[in-house]
C-alpha positions as CSV (number, residue, x, y, z in Angstrom):
1,M,149.4,-88.4,-81.4
2,T,151.9,-85.6,-80.9
3,T,154.8,-84.9,-78.6
4,A,154.9,-81.9,-76.4
5,P,158.2,-80.0,-76.3
6,N,160.4,-81.7,-73.6
7,G,157.4,-83.7,-72.5
8,P,155.5,-87.0,-73.0
9,A,153.5,-87.9,-76.1
10,T,150.1,-86.4,-76.2
11,A,146.9,-87.9,-77.6
12,T,145.3,-84.4,-77.9
13,P,146.9,-80.9,-77.8
14,T,147.3,-81.1,-74.0
15,G,146.0,-84.5,-73.1
16,V,148.0,-87.6,-72.3
17,V,146.6,-91.2,-71.8
18,V,146.8,-92.3,-68.2
19,A,144.5,-95.4,-68.4
20,P,143.7,-97.5,-71.5
21,P,140.2,-98.8,-72.4
22,G,139.1,-102.1,-71.0
23,L,140.6,-101.8,-67.5
24,G,139.1,-103.9,-64.7
25,R,136.7,-102.2,-62.3
26,E,139.2,-101.8,-59.5
27,Q,141.9,-100.5,-61.8
28,W,139.5,-98.0,-63.4
29,L,138.3,-96.8,-60.0
30,A,141.9,-96.3,-58.9
31,A,142.6,-94.2,-62.0
32,R,139.4,-92.2,-61.5
33,R,140.5,-91.4,-57.9
34,S,143.8,-90.0,-59.1
35,G,142.1,-86.7,-60.0
36,I,139.0,-84.9,-61.0
37,G,137.0,-85.9,-64.0
38,G,134.4,-84.0,-66.0
39,S,131.4,-85.7,-64.3
40,D,132.9,-84.6,-60.9
41,V,133.0,-80.9,-61.7
42,A,129.3,-80.1,-61.0
43,A,129.6,-81.8,-57.6
44,V,132.8,-79.9,-56.7
45,L,130.9,-76.7,-57.4
46,G,127.8,-77.8,-55.4
47,M,125.7,-77.9,-58.5
48,S,124.9,-81.6,-58.7
49,K,121.5,-83.0,-57.6
50,Y,123.0,-86.5,-56.9
51,T,126.5,-86.0,-55.5
52,S,127.7,-83.4,-52.9
53,P,131.2,-82.1,-52.4
54,V,131.5,-84.1,-49.2
55,E,130.5,-87.3,-50.9
56,L,133.0,-86.7,-53.8
57,Y,135.7,-85.9,-51.3
58,L,135.2,-89.3,-49.5
59,D,135.0,-91.1,-52.9
60,K,138.4,-89.7,-54.0
61,L,139.9,-90.8,-50.8
62,G,138.4,-94.3,-51.2
63,E,136.5,-93.9,-47.9
64,L,133.0,-93.9,-49.3
65,G,132.7,-97.6,-49.8
66,D,130.8,-99.3,-52.6
67,V,127.5,-97.4,-52.4
68,P,125.1,-98.8,-55.0
69,R,123.2,-96.3,-57.2
70,S,119.5,-95.9,-56.9
71,P,117.6,-98.2,-59.3
72,E,116.4,-95.2,-61.2
73,L,119.9,-93.8,-61.8
74,A,121.3,-97.2,-62.6
75,E,118.6,-97.7,-65.2
76,A,119.2,-94.3,-66.7
77,A,123.0,-95.0,-66.9
78,F,122.3,-98.4,-68.5
79,W,120.2,-96.9,-71.3
80,G,122.6,-94.0,-71.8
81,H,125.4,-96.5,-72.4
82,Q,123.3,-98.5,-74.7
83,H,122.3,-95.5,-76.8
84,E,125.8,-94.0,-77.0
85,P,126.9,-95.7,-80.2
86,T,123.7,-94.9,-82.0
87,I,123.8,-91.3,-81.0
88,A,127.4,-91.1,-82.2
89,K,126.5,-92.7,-85.5
90,V,123.6,-90.4,-86.1
91,F,125.6,-87.3,-85.2
92,A,128.3,-88.4,-87.8
93,E,125.6,-89.0,-90.5
94,R,123.9,-85.6,-89.9
95,S,127.0,-83.5,-89.4
96,G,129.2,-85.1,-92.1
97,L,132.0,-85.2,-89.5
98,G,134.0,-88.3,-88.6
99,V,133.6,-89.8,-85.2
100,V,136.0,-92.2,-83.5
101,E,136.5,-93.7,-80.0
102,G,139.3,-92.5,-77.9
103,P,142.4,-94.1,-76.5
104,G,141.2,-94.2,-72.9
105,M,141.3,-91.9,-69.9
106,L,143.2,-88.6,-70.4
107,A,145.0,-86.3,-68.0
108,H,146.3,-82.8,-68.7
109,V,149.9,-82.9,-69.7
110,E,150.9,-80.5,-66.9
111,R,148.2,-80.9,-64.3
112,R,147.8,-84.7,-64.1
113,W,144.9,-84.4,-61.6
114,M,142.7,-83.0,-64.4
115,L,141.1,-86.1,-66.0
116,A,138.8,-86.7,-68.9
117,N,136.8,-89.7,-70.1
118,V,135.7,-88.4,-73.5
119,D,132.8,-90.1,-75.2
120,R,134.0,-89.7,-78.8
121,Y,136.5,-87.6,-80.8
122,V,135.5,-85.7,-84.0
123,I,137.5,-85.5,-87.2
124,E,136.9,-82.8,-89.8
125,P,136.5,-83.8,-93.5
126,G,139.8,-84.4,-95.2
127,E,141.7,-84.5,-91.8
128,A,143.4,-87.5,-90.4
129,V,143.4,-86.7,-86.6
130,P,140.6,-85.4,-84.3
131,S,140.3,-81.7,-83.7
132,S,137.4,-81.7,-81.3
133,L,135.3,-83.9,-79.1
134,L,131.8,-85.2,-78.9
135,E,130.0,-85.4,-75.5
136,I,126.9,-87.6,-75.6
137,K,123.9,-87.4,-73.3
138,T,120.5,-89.2,-72.9
139,R,117.8,-87.3,-71.2
140,S,114.1,-87.2,-70.4
141,A,111.7,-85.6,-72.9
142,F,110.8,-83.2,-70.0
143,Q,114.2,-81.5,-70.5
144,L,113.7,-80.8,-74.2
145,D,112.8,-77.1,-73.7
146,E,116.0,-76.6,-71.6
147,W,118.2,-78.3,-74.2
148,L,116.7,-76.3,-77.1
149,L,118.0,-73.1,-75.4
150,G,121.6,-74.5,-75.2
151,V,123.6,-77.0,-73.2
152,P,122.4,-77.0,-69.5
153,D,124.9,-76.1,-66.8
154,G,126.0,-79.6,-65.7
155,P,126.8,-80.9,-69.2
156,A,128.3,-77.5,-70.1
157,L,130.7,-77.6,-67.2
158,Q,131.7,-81.2,-68.1
159,T,132.3,-80.2,-71.7
160,H,134.4,-77.2,-70.8
161,W,136.4,-79.4,-68.4
162,Y,137.1,-81.8,-71.3
163,L,138.2,-78.8,-73.4
164,A,140.5,-77.8,-70.6
165,V,142.1,-81.3,-70.4
166,T,142.3,-81.9,-74.2
167,G,143.3,-78.5,-75.3
168,Y,140.7,-78.4,-78.1
169,T,139.1,-75.1,-79.2
170,H,135.6,-76.4,-79.4
171,A,133.4,-79.4,-78.7
172,H,130.0,-80.9,-79.9
173,V,127.3,-82.0,-77.5
174,A,124.6,-84.4,-78.8
175,A,121.6,-85.1,-76.5
176,L,118.9,-87.6,-77.2
177,L,115.7,-86.4,-75.5
178,G,112.9,-88.8,-74.8
179,G,114.4,-91.4,-77.1
180,N,113.2,-89.7,-80.3
181,R,114.6,-86.2,-80.5
182,M,118.3,-85.4,-80.9
183,V,119.6,-81.9,-80.1
184,V,123.2,-80.9,-81.1
185,H,125.1,-77.9,-79.9
186,R,128.6,-76.7,-80.7
187,V,130.5,-75.4,-77.6
188,E,133.3,-72.9,-78.1
189,R,136.2,-72.9,-75.7
190,D,135.8,-70.2,-73.1
191,E,139.2,-69.4,-71.7
192,A,138.0,-67.3,-68.8
193,L,135.6,-70.0,-67.7
194,I,138.3,-72.7,-68.0
195,E,140.7,-70.7,-65.9
196,Q,138.1,-70.2,-63.2
197,L,137.2,-73.9,-63.2
198,V,140.9,-74.9,-62.9
199,V,141.3,-72.6,-59.9
200,L,138.1,-73.7,-58.1
201,V,138.4,-77.4,-58.9
202,G,142.1,-77.2,-58.1
203,E,141.3,-75.9,-54.6
204,F,139.0,-78.9,-54.0
205,W,141.7,-81.3,-55.2
206,Q,144.1,-79.8,-52.8
207,R,141.6,-80.5,-50.0
208,V,141.7,-84.1,-51.1
209,L,145.5,-84.2,-51.0
210,D,145.6,-82.4,-47.6
211,R,142.7,-84.6,-46.3
212,T,140.8,-81.5,-45.4
213,P,137.1,-82.2,-46.0
214,P,134.8,-79.5,-47.5
215,P,132.2,-78.0,-45.3
216,V,128.9,-79.9,-44.9
217,D,126.3,-78.1,-47.1
218,G,122.5,-78.0,-47.1
219,S,122.0,-80.1,-50.3
220,A,119.6,-83.1,-50.5
221,A,122.6,-85.1,-51.7
222,T,124.5,-84.4,-48.5
223,E,121.4,-85.3,-46.4
224,E,121.0,-88.6,-48.2
225,L,124.7,-89.3,-47.8
226,L,124.7,-88.7,-44.0
227,G,121.7,-91.0,-43.7
228,R,123.7,-94.0,-44.9
229,L,127.4,-93.0,-44.4
230,H,127.9,-94.4,-40.9
231,K,127.1,-97.8,-39.4
232,V,125.4,-96.7,-36.2
233,R,126.6,-98.0,-32.8
234,A,123.7,-98.3,-30.4
235,G,124.1,-96.1,-27.4
236,A,127.4,-94.5,-28.6
237,V,128.0,-91.0,-27.4
238,T,130.0,-88.2,-29.1
239,V,131.4,-85.5,-26.8
240,A,131.2,-82.4,-29.1
241,D,132.8,-79.0,-28.9
242,P,130.2,-76.5,-27.5
243,A,131.7,-73.8,-29.6
244,E,130.7,-75.8,-32.7
245,V,127.4,-77.3,-31.6
246,L,125.7,-74.5,-29.6
247,P,125.7,-71.9,-32.4
248,L,124.2,-74.5,-34.8
249,L,121.4,-75.3,-32.3
250,E,120.7,-71.7,-31.8
251,R,120.6,-71.1,-35.6
252,R,118.3,-74.1,-35.9
253,R,115.9,-72.7,-33.4
254,E,115.8,-69.4,-35.2
255,L,115.1,-71.1,-38.5
256,K,112.3,-73.3,-37.1
257,A,110.7,-70.3,-35.5
258,R,110.9,-68.4,-38.9
259,E,109.5,-71.5,-40.6
260,Q,106.5,-71.5,-38.2
261,R,105.9,-67.8,-38.7
262,T,106.1,-68.2,-42.5
263,E,103.6,-71.2,-42.4
264,A,101.2,-69.1,-40.3
265,E,101.5,-66.1,-42.6
266,L,101.0,-68.2,-45.7
267,R,98.0,-69.9,-44.2
268,E,96.5,-66.5,-43.4
269,V,96.9,-65.3,-47.0
270,D,95.5,-68.6,-48.4
271,N,92.5,-68.3,-46.0
272,R,91.8,-64.8,-47.1
273,L,91.9,-65.8,-50.8
274,K,89.5,-68.7,-50.0
275,A,87.1,-66.4,-48.3
276,I,87.1,-64.2,-51.4
277,A,86.3,-67.2,-53.6
278,G,83.4,-68.3,-51.5
279,E,81.4,-70.9,-53.5
280,A,83.1,-70.1,-56.7
281,E,85.9,-72.2,-58.2
282,V,87.5,-69.5,-60.3
283,V,88.4,-65.9,-59.3
284,K,89.2,-63.4,-62.0
285,V,90.9,-60.0,-61.7
286,Q,90.8,-57.5,-64.6
287,G,89.4,-60.2,-66.9
288,R,92.1,-62.8,-66.2
289,T,92.1,-65.8,-63.9
290,A,94.0,-64.9,-60.7
291,F,93.5,-68.1,-58.8
292,T,91.3,-71.2,-58.5
293,W,89.9,-73.1,-55.6
294,K,88.4,-76.2,-57.1
295,Q,87.0,-79.3,-55.5
296,N,89.5,-81.6,-57.1
297,G,91.9,-82.3,-54.2
298,P,92.4,-85.5,-52.2
299,L,89.4,-87.2,-50.8
300,S,88.8,-86.7,-47.0
301,A,88.4,-90.3,-46.1
302,K,87.3,-89.6,-42.5
303,R,84.5,-87.2,-43.5
304,F,83.4,-89.5,-46.3
305,A,83.3,-92.6,-44.0
306,A,81.2,-90.6,-41.4
307,A,78.8,-89.4,-44.1
308,H,78.5,-92.7,-46.1
309,P,79.6,-95.6,-43.9
310,D,78.1,-98.3,-46.2
311,L,79.9,-97.0,-49.3
312,A,83.1,-96.6,-47.2
313,A,82.9,-100.2,-46.1
314,R,82.2,-101.4,-49.6
315,Y,85.3,-99.6,-51.1
316,T,87.7,-100.3,-48.2
317,H,90.2,-102.9,-49.2
318,R,93.1,-104.5,-47.4
319,V,96.6,-104.0,-48.8
320,D,99.8,-105.9,-48.4
321,A,102.0,-104.2,-45.9
322,L,105.2,-105.1,-44.1
323,D,104.5,-106.1,-40.5
324,T,107.2,-104.0,-38.9
325,T,106.1,-104.8,-35.4
326,S,106.6,-108.5,-35.8
327,L,109.8,-108.0,-37.8
328,A,111.3,-105.8,-35.0
329,A,110.4,-108.4,-32.4
330,E,111.6,-111.5,-34.3
331,H,114.6,-110.0,-36.2
332,P,115.7,-107.0,-34.2
333,D,119.2,-106.7,-35.8
334,E,118.0,-106.7,-39.3
335,F,115.2,-104.3,-38.4
336,R,117.6,-101.8,-36.8
337,A,120.1,-102.0,-39.6
338,H,117.5,-100.6,-42.0
339,R,115.9,-98.0,-39.9
340,A,116.4,-94.4,-41.0
341,R,118.2,-92.0,-38.6
342,R,116.1,-89.2,-37.1
343,L,117.5,-86.0,-35.8
344,V,116.0,-85.0,-32.5
345,V,117.1,-81.8,-30.7
346,V,116.8,-81.8,-27.0
347,D,115.1,-78.8,-25.5
348,S,117.7,-76.6,-23.8
349,K,115.3,-75.7,-21.1
350,E,115.2,-79.3,-20.0
351,H,119.0,-79.8,-20.3
352,P,120.7,-76.4,-19.8
353,A,124.3,-76.2,-20.8
354,A,126.8,-76.7,-18.0
């Protein structure tokens, strides 16, 4: 630990401890909401598959509520946590570098909203204090090819954010792929990238401080959030600003019309290719396979039942299914609470604007 000139003691060149290890869940969440951490950066930039800028904004304000993770993400997080000590140990053995746990959550000594929860710190041989950090990831074997090329965008942004907070000149990223292949990359500090991140993420954090939400985007994460964000009040009506709603409805009509045209054009192209194939399954052009049209798609159950009713009856089985009709009749409140919301746009010809 060092002391910055005329400033507080630092645990890294530019990082100070703002939350020690072992905090209770509520205290840890409060510390996490005091700024932007490395795992938040991809969401701020709209590059996260799981969290949108709007969701992160609400989370930082404490207005999101305790939304449970999906079972798949929770399971992945559990195994990532379980494997972390092993990955750190193997990294140390293979690299010859020392690896130690950190003092807790860090903040940048000057910009306290810049936070970092570093997995491990790295000590060079013969040195007494860390001089870099180790970021640890556990990923599917399907991502191996991507990791062999370098650190993917999300983890790379997180790593650079940690370099920005800590002040280190480089970091190491160790990823366990598929449970049996470890890939390690050294990441050098990119000052230009860090400066850009500080500006962009700083603008987002200012939105949080000003309580100015980011615009709603078209991500799947935002779609999923809006589907569960509000507790619906049956029959409630929102009187909206025509200047905001009408252009969106017009844009939606344009996009739906374009979608229909594209579907028809694509169907035409596919039909022409199928006509060229005829009874063949493989079509070659200049000695190479151009496309295939094989009889290996889903079974047409209706055609099969009409052609072979006895076989269809023999291989038709009853399956367990939720009786939603009886559930709705006998437990209407519980049924309604778990129904998905469906967007239906009223035809403007039926209800012209006043």
